[in-house]
C-alpha positions as CSV (number, residue, x, y, z in Angstrom):
1,M,11.4,-1.6,-87.4
2,R,11.0,-3.0,-83.9
3,V,12.4,-5.7,-81.6
4,S,10.3,-8.9,-81.5
5,R,12.4,-11.0,-79.1
6,V,15.3,-10.5,-76.7
7,G,17.2,-13.3,-75.0
8,Y,20.4,-15.0,-74.0
9,A,21.8,-18.2,-72.4
10,A,23.3,-17.6,-69.0
11,A,25.7,-20.6,-69.6
12,K,27.4,-21.2,-72.9
13,G,25.6,-23.7,-75.1
14,T,22.6,-24.2,-72.8
15,R,19.0,-23.3,-73.6
16,H,18.6,-19.9,-75.1
17,L,15.8,-18.2,-73.1
18,A,13.5,-15.3,-74.1
19,R,13.8,-12.4,-71.6
20,E,11.6,-9.5,-70.7
21,R,14.5,-7.1,-71.4
22,L,18.1,-6.9,-72.2
23,V,20.6,-4.8,-70.3
24,L,23.2,-3.7,-72.8
25,A,26.3,-2.6,-71.0
26,A,29.5,-1.2,-72.5
27,D,31.0,-4.8,-72.6
28,G,27.9,-6.5,-73.9
29,V,24.6,-8.1,-72.8
30,V,24.6,-8.4,-69.0
31,G,24.3,-12.1,-68.0
32,D,25.0,-13.5,-71.4
33,R,27.3,-16.6,-71.2
34,R,28.7,-15.7,-67.8
35,W,28.9,-19.4,-67.0
36,C,30.2,-22.4,-68.9
37,F,30.8,-26.1,-68.4
38,V,34.4,-27.2,-68.5
39,D,36.2,-30.5,-69.0
40,V,38.9,-29.6,-66.5
41,A,41.2,-32.5,-67.4
42,A,41.2,-31.5,-71.1
43,R,41.2,-27.7,-70.2
44,R,38.3,-27.3,-72.6
45,V,35.1,-25.3,-72.6
46,L,32.3,-27.5,-73.8
47,R,30.9,-26.4,-77.1
48,T,27.4,-27.2,-78.3
49,V,28.5,-28.8,-81.6
50,A,30.4,-31.5,-79.7
51,H,27.9,-31.7,-76.8
52,P,24.4,-31.0,-78.1
53,G,23.0,-32.2,-74.8
54,L,23.9,-28.8,-73.4
55,V,20.8,-27.4,-75.2
56,G,18.5,-29.6,-73.1
57,M,19.9,-27.9,-69.9
58,V,18.7,-24.7,-68.5
59,L,20.9,-22.6,-66.2
60,D,19.8,-19.3,-64.8
61,E,20.6,-16.8,-62.1
62,V,17.9,-16.5,-59.5
63,G,18.8,-13.8,-57.0
64,D,22.1,-14.9,-55.4
65,D,21.5,-18.5,-56.5
66,L,22.1,-20.6,-59.6
67,A,19.2,-22.8,-60.8
68,L,19.9,-25.7,-63.1
69,Q,17.4,-27.9,-64.8
70,V,18.7,-31.1,-66.4
71,P,16.3,-33.5,-68.3
72,G,15.1,-36.3,-66.2
73,R,16.2,-34.8,-62.8
74,A,14.7,-32.6,-60.2
75,P,15.6,-28.9,-60.5
76,L,18.7,-27.9,-58.6
77,R,19.2,-24.5,-56.9
78,A,22.1,-23.4,-54.7
79,P,24.3,-20.4,-54.1
80,A,27.3,-20.0,-56.4
81,S,30.1,-21.2,-54.2
82,F,33.7,-20.5,-55.3
83,P,36.4,-22.8,-53.7
84,G,39.3,-20.7,-55.0
85,E,40.0,-23.1,-57.9
86,S,40.5,-21.9,-61.5
87,V,41.4,-23.4,-64.8
88,T,42.8,-21.7,-67.9
89,C,41.3,-22.9,-71.2
90,D,42.0,-22.1,-74.8
91,Y,38.9,-20.6,-76.4
92,W,39.3,-20.0,-80.1
93,G,42.9,-19.0,-79.7
94,R,42.5,-17.0,-76.6
95,E,43.5,-18.1,-73.1
96,V,40.6,-17.6,-70.7
97,A,40.9,-18.0,-66.9
98,L,37.7,-19.5,-65.5
99,E,36.6,-19.7,-61.8
100,L,35.3,-23.2,-60.9
101,V,32.1,-23.5,-58.9
102,D,31.2,-25.9,-56.1
103,G,27.8,-27.3,-55.6
104,P,25.4,-30.0,-57.0
105,F,25.7,-28.8,-60.6
106,A,28.8,-30.8,-61.8
107,E,27.4,-34.3,-61.0
108,A,24.0,-33.6,-62.7
109,A,25.6,-32.1,-65.8
110,S,28.3,-34.8,-66.0
111,V,25.8,-37.6,-66.0
112,H,23.6,-35.9,-68.6
113,L,26.5,-35.1,-70.9
114,G,28.4,-38.3,-70.5
115,V,31.7,-36.5,-69.6
116,S,33.1,-35.2,-66.4
117,V,32.6,-31.5,-66.2
118,R,32.6,-28.6,-63.7
119,L,30.6,-25.4,-63.9
120,A,32.7,-22.3,-64.1
121,R,32.3,-18.5,-64.1
122,A,33.8,-16.8,-67.1
123,P,35.0,-13.2,-67.4
124,V,32.7,-10.9,-69.3
125,G,33.0,-11.9,-73.0
126,G,35.4,-14.7,-72.2
127,V,33.5,-17.5,-73.9
128,V,31.7,-15.3,-76.5
129,Y,32.7,-15.9,-80.1
130,G,32.4,-12.8,-82.3
131,G,30.8,-9.5,-81.2
132,S,29.3,-9.1,-77.7
133,V,25.8,-8.4,-79.1
134,S,24.0,-10.4,-81.9
135,L,21.0,-9.4,-84.0
136,V,19.0,-11.2,-86.6
137,G,16.0,-10.3,-88.7
138,A,12.8,-12.1,-88.0
139,E,12.3,-12.3,-91.8
140,S,15.7,-13.8,-92.2
141,V,14.8,-16.6,-89.9
142,A,11.4,-17.1,-91.6
143,A,13.2,-17.4,-95.0
144,L,14.6,-20.7,-93.7
145,G,11.2,-22.1,-92.8
146,D,8.9,-22.3,-89.7
147,L,11.8,-22.1,-87.2
148,D,11.7,-21.0,-83.6
149,P,13.9,-17.9,-83.5
150,A,15.6,-19.4,-80.4
151,R,17.4,-21.8,-82.8
152,V,19.4,-18.8,-84.0
153,R,20.5,-17.9,-80.4
154,A,20.6,-14.1,-81.2
155,N,20.3,-11.6,-78.4
156,L,17.9,-9.5,-80.5
157,V,15.4,-10.6,-83.1
158,V,14.3,-7.6,-85.1
159,E,11.4,-7.1,-87.5
160,A,13.5,-5.5,-90.2
161,G,11.2,-5.3,-93.1
162,G,12.7,-8.0,-95.3
163,A,15.0,-11.1,-95.3
164,F,18.7,-10.4,-94.7
165,V,18.2,-6.6,-94.5
166,E,20.5,-6.6,-91.5
167,D,23.5,-7.5,-93.7
168,G,23.4,-3.9,-94.8
169,W,23.9,-2.7,-91.2
170,V,27.6,-3.7,-91.1
171,G,29.6,-0.7,-90.2
172,R,26.6,1.2,-89.1
173,D,25.2,2.3,-85.7
174,V,21.8,0.9,-84.8
175,A,19.6,2.3,-82.0
176,V,17.8,-0.5,-80.2
177,G,15.5,0.8,-77.4
178,S,17.7,3.2,-75.4
179,A,21.0,1.5,-76.5
180,V,23.1,1.9,-79.6
181,V,25.0,-1.0,-81.2
182,R,27.7,-0.7,-83.8
183,V,27.4,-3.6,-86.2
184,A,30.8,-5.1,-87.1
185,S,30.2,-8.2,-89.2
186,R,27.9,-10.9,-90.5
187,T,27.6,-13.9,-88.3
188,P,29.0,-17.2,-89.5
189,R,26.9,-20.2,-88.6
190,C,27.7,-23.8,-87.7
191,A,25.9,-27.1,-87.2
192,V,24.3,-25.8,-84.0
193,L,21.7,-24.3,-86.4
194,D,20.5,-27.9,-87.0
195,L,19.8,-28.5,-83.3
196,D,16.3,-28.3,-81.8
197,P,16.4,-25.3,-79.5
198,A,14.7,-27.0,-76.6
199,T,16.2,-30.5,-76.7
200,G,19.4,-30.4,-78.7
201,T,18.2,-33.1,-81.0
202,R,19.7,-32.9,-84.4
203,G,17.1,-32.2,-87.1
204,P,16.7,-31.3,-90.7
205,G,19.6,-29.6,-92.5
206,V,18.9,-25.9,-91.7
207,L,22.6,-25.1,-92.1
208,A,22.7,-26.7,-95.6
209,A,19.5,-24.9,-96.5
210,L,21.0,-21.6,-95.4
211,T,24.2,-22.2,-97.4
212,A,22.2,-23.2,-100.5
213,L,19.9,-20.1,-100.2
214,R,22.7,-17.6,-99.6
215,G,25.8,-19.2,-101.0
216,T,27.4,-18.7,-97.6
217,P,26.5,-19.9,-94.1
218,T,26.0,-16.5,-92.6
219,L,22.8,-15.4,-90.8
220,G,22.4,-12.2,-88.8
221,V,25.0,-9.8,-87.6
222,D,27.0,-9.0,-84.5
223,G,28.8,-6.0,-83.0
224,H,29.4,-4.1,-79.8
225,V,27.6,-1.6,-77.6
226,V,28.6,2.1,-78.2
227,R,25.8,3.5,-75.9
228,P,24.6,1.4,-73.0
229,G,20.9,1.1,-72.5
230,L,17.9,-1.3,-72.3
231,A,16.1,-3.2,-75.0
232,H,12.6,-4.8,-74.7
233,P,10.3,-6.5,-77.2
234,G,8.4,-3.9,-79.0
235,D,11.1,-1.2,-78.8
236,P,11.9,0.7,-82.0
237,V,15.0,-0.1,-84.0
238,V,16.6,2.7,-86.1
239,V,19.7,2.5,-88.3
240,L,21.4,5.8,-87.6
241,P,22.8,8.2,-90.2
242,T,26.5,7.9,-90.9
243,A,28.7,10.6,-89.7
244,G,29.3,13.4,-92.2
């Protein structure tokens, strides 16, 4: 088995980008969803299901700057400036304190999304649902049709040797490159699976097809890092023997 794709979105819900490598730290994938867009008045982190326009936006860290691309506008780039403002939001039953960011990002995102938002920095794992690392089998994605793996938004896409093989990794340690991930659970899916991974346009019923095929809307697995390291496309993937 080997890794075929690695990636993450620097801002929750925005375009999921392929990367040259992943840095897997003890608390998860470095850079993954460290930023988010917030409806400050409602004290709500924007979610892709409610705001599919997020997927059309690309936010990334470039040195000490943040770079934002919004459809129909010139790219924006500026240092991340923190005015000392924060907002606490409920995120799936957890209170998360977010640091608000100054700069040109709020206006561009607000116009595109049709709601007044601010960009904010989240604590590590603060706006991550489920485990801090996600994996999916390339064959599992292919079982649903000719889909771009970015639609699944997994950190690691793995050539696993068969569809849904990764389900059997729950409770096991999996070596990925120089890191080891302990798989905790199968990953439940929502209507985000129906969104085009580049534009956010709602398309054919991928979620319905997944549920019909499997009897449950789960695809891929997630877990946490037990040995930090690096993962690159082409790196080997090995399910480690159980203790004893």
